[in-house]
C-alpha positions as semicolon CSV with decimal commas, in nm:
position;residue;x (nm);y (nm);z (nm)
1;M;-4,433;-4,245;18,503
2;Q;-4,303;-3,892;18,492
3;A;-4,033;-3,801;18,743
4;L;-3,819;-3,498;18,822
5;K;-3,457;-3,510;18,706
6;S;-3,189;-3,419;18,959
7;V;-3,034;-3,083;18,868
8;T;-2,788;-2,856;19,047
9;K;-2,871;-2,517;18,892
10;P;-3,095;-2,318;19,136
11;S;-3,312;-2,164;18,862
12;K;-3,386;-2,509;18,718
13;Q;-3,459;-2,645;19,066
14;R;-3,718;-2,371;19,127
15;K;-3,868;-2,428;18,783
16;A;-3,898;-2,803;18,852
17;L;-4,061;-2,726;19,189
18;Y;-4,327;-2,494;19,048
19;Q;-4,394;-2,705;18,737
20;A;-4,399;-3,040;18,920
21;P;-4,691;-3,276;18,843
22;D;-4,950;-3,360;19,109
23;H;-4,809;-3,700;19,212
24;I;-4,471;-3,537;19,290
25;R;-4,630;-3,239;19,466
26;Y;-4,803;-3,492;19,695
27;K;-4,463;-3,627;19,807
28;L;-4,334;-3,274;19,874
29;F;-4,605;-3,237;20,142
30;A;-4,432;-3,500;20,359
31;A;-4,405;-3,401;20,726
32;P;-4,238;-3,581;21,019
33;L;-4,450;-3,788;21,256
34;S;-4,445;-3,740;21,633
35;K;-4,243;-3,979;21,853
36;E;-4,556;-4,173;21,956
37;L;-4,671;-4,229;21,596
38;R;-4,319;-4,316;21,487
39;A;-4,297;-4,582;21,756
40;S;-4,643;-4,730;21,683
41;H;-4,632;-4,727;21,300
42;G;-4,256;-4,757;21,243
43;V;-4,259;-4,471;20,989
44;K;-4,068;-4,141;21,010
45;T;-4,254;-3,919;20,760
46;L;-4,585;-3,916;20,572
47;P;-4,756;-3,661;20,342
48;A;-4,998;-3,437;20,534
49;R;-5,370;-3,471;20,448
50;T;-5,695;-3,309;20,556
51;G;-5,814;-3,450;20,886
52;D;-5,464;-3,496;21,033
53;K;-5,391;-3,330;21,366
54;V;-5,068;-3,131;21,351
55;R;-4,849;-2,914;21,571
56;V;-4,662;-2,608;21,437
57;V;-4,295;-2,628;21,544
58;R;-4,147;-2,326;21,360
59;G;-4,239;-1,970;21,285
60;D;-4,458;-1,709;21,459
61;H;-4,729;-1,964;21,545
62;K;-4,494;-2,216;21,707
63;G;-4,674;-2,452;21,948
64;F;-5,021;-2,418;21,790
65;E;-5,209;-2,747;21,749
66;G;-5,510;-2,816;21,531
67;K;-5,666;-3,021;21,251
68;I;-5,584;-2,965;20,882
69;T;-5,888;-2,823;20,705
70;R;-5,746;-2,768;20,357
71;V;-5,436;-2,855;20,152
72;D;-5,329;-2,625;19,868
73;R;-5,092;-2,817;19,642
74;G;-5,063;-2,525;19,400
75;K;-4,901;-2,299;19,663
76;Y;-4,747;-2,577;19,878
77;R;-4,940;-2,467;20,187
78;I;-5,176;-2,622;20,441
79;Y;-5,445;-2,453;20,652
80;V;-5,499;-2,550;21,016
81;E;-5,833;-2,518;21,196
82;G;-5,828;-2,221;21,438
83;L;-5,507;-2,071;21,300
84;T;-5,642;-1,742;21,158
85;R;-5,558;-1,372;21,140
86;E;-5,771;-1,059;21,098
87;K;-5,759;-0,850;20,782
88;V;-5,779;-0,471;20,783
89;D;-6,153;-0,484;20,722
90;G;-6,196;-0,720;21,025
91;T;-6,262;-1,048;20,843
92;A;-6,079;-1,361;20,966
93;V;-5,853;-1,547;20,720
94;F;-5,666;-1,879;20,759
95;V;-5,288;-1,848;20,793
96;P;-5,104;-2,061;20,534
97;V;-4,836;-2,293;20,677
98;H;-4,565;-2,479;20,489
99;P;-4,561;-2,858;20,557
100;S;-4,195;-2,844;20,667
101;K;-4,300;-2,638;20,972
102;I;-4,536;-2,896;21,123
103;V;-4,528;-3,231;21,303
104;I;-4,816;-3,476;21,258
105;T;-4,954;-3,580;21,599
106;S;-5,258;-3,784;21,483
107;L;-5,324;-3,955;21,147
108;N;-5,654;-3,967;20,960
109;L;-5,684;-4,336;20,865
110;D;-6,030;-4,327;20,704
111;D;-5,869;-4,402;20,367
112;K;-5,782;-4,773;20,322
113;W;-5,510;-4,682;20,072
114;R;-5,328;-4,481;20,337
115;K;-5,322;-4,784;20,566
116;K;-5,160;-4,984;20,286
117;I;-4,902;-4,709;20,239
118;L;-4,813;-4,728;20,609
119;E;-4,776;-5,107;20,595
120;R;-4,562;-5,089;20,281
121;K;-4,330;-4,823;20,428
122;K;-4,299;-5,019;20,752
123;E;-4,196;-5,337;20,567
124;A;-3,949;-5,145;20,349
125;R;-3,786;-4,993;20,657
126;K;-3,754;-5,334;20,824
127;K;-3,588;-5,477;20,513
128;A;-3,345;-5,185;20,498
129;E;-3,250;-5,232;20,864
130;A;-3,204;-5,607;20,809
131;I;-2,969;-5,540;20,517
132;Q;-2,768;-5,285;20,716
133;K;-2,735;-5,505;21,026
134;P;-2,572;-5,845;20,949
135;P;-2,701;-6,153;21,140
136;K;-2,541;-6,258;21,470
137;E;-2,375;-6,562;21,314
138;V;-2,190;-6,346;21,062
139;V;-2,079;-6,104;21,335
140;E;-1,949;-6,390;21,554
141;A;-1,762;-6,544;21,258
142;R;-1,598;-6,208;21,182
143;E;-1,488;-6,170;21,546
144;E;-1,332;-6,518;21,543
145;I;-1,137;-6,439;21,225
146;V;-1,011;-6,112;21,375
147;E;-0,899;-6,292;21,694
148;E;-0,709;-6,554;21,490
149;K;-0,531;-6,279;21,293
150;V;-0,428;-6,108;21,616
151;V;-0,285;-6,434;21,754
152;I;-0,087;-6,494;21,432
153;E;0,050;-6,139;21,429
154;E;0,167;-6,162;21,793
155;K;0,482;-6,369;21,727
156;P;0,692;-6,488;22,029
157;K;1,013;-6,297;22,095
158;A;1,320;-6,470;21,945
159;K;1,573;-6,599;22,203
160;K;1,927;-6,464;22,190
161;T;2,177;-6,714;22,047
162;R;2,528;-6,779;22,187
163;A;2,688;-6,578;21,908
164;K;2,466;-6,278;21,990
165;K;2,546;-6,310;22,361
166;R;2,922;-6,312;22,283
167;T;2,896;-6,002;22,065
168;V;2,703;-5,824;22,342
169;K;2,967;-5,921;22,601
170;K;3,250;-5,806;22,373
171;A;3,083;-5,474;22,311
172;A;3,035;-5,424;22,686
173;A;3,400;-5,512;22,755
174;K;3,520;-5,265;22,491
175;E;3,310;-4,988;22,645
176;I;3,457;-5,063;22,991
177;E;3,814;-5,050;22,852
178;K;3,743;-4,718;22,683
179;E;3,613;-4,576;23,010
180;K;3,930;-4,693;23,194
181;V;4,158;-4,536;22,931
182;E;3,970;-4,207;22,953
183;A;3,997;-4,214;23,333
184;K;4,378;-4,272;23,315
185;V;4,424;-3,984;23,073
186;E;4,232;-3,751;23,304
187;E;4,433;-3,860;23,615
188;K;4,786;-3,735;23,519
189;P;5,075;-3,844;23,754
190;K;5,236;-3,577;23,974
191;T;5,571;-3,454;23,834
192;R;5,869;-3,502;24,075
193;K;6,087;-3,204;24,160
194;T;6,439;-3,213;24,014
195;R;6,758;-3,143;24,220
196;A;6,789;-2,793;24,080
197;K;6,438;-2,708;24,185
198;R;6,494;-2,854;24,532
199;K;6,810;-2,634;24,579
200;T;6,625;-2,321;24,470
201;T;6,339;-2,392;24,708
202;K;6,585;-2,454;25,000
203;K;6,772;-2,131;24,927
204;A;6,447;-1,937;24,916
205;E;6,343;-2,087;25,252
206;G;6,692;-2,007;25,408
207;G;6,685;-1,647;25,283
208;A;6,338;-1,600;25,425
């Protein structure tokens, strides 16, 4: 089966797009389903086909709803019933719309193969969700392991021994002694007056 190779060069990407085989062009016509269809079928996207009812969600014709009348895989465009424009000569022409600008509101399920595609995609999505979400038993087991680790990591605080208590008391006593010494140094004793100073002060008082 032929498949497109993933490339990063823009010119090669455009070349691969325009030279893509028909089975790959079919996949490039995928459009998102409406919320109602997504809920009922369990599928997000599906290639647009003739007979599907669509709603235009981007561009100048935003909000227009109609049925697909034709799909042009060569130009990557679809044509919606009622979506036309007038030419200069007055004739009406269908407006081409890219499949990325539409939302499928109703599916044409006349083809049995399309029903099988829907079932297959639905099952694949369920399997993917089951792989992503582990079972409840596994989740509960993980939570128990985490709780046990937390309990082990939370070790009880070690009690202070007698030796530690003594060292703390000694350190506190040393700090108190230092504070007392500093206080004594700051509080200097008052110097007593000598006899000579007393005589001078008495003479000064007598002369006054």
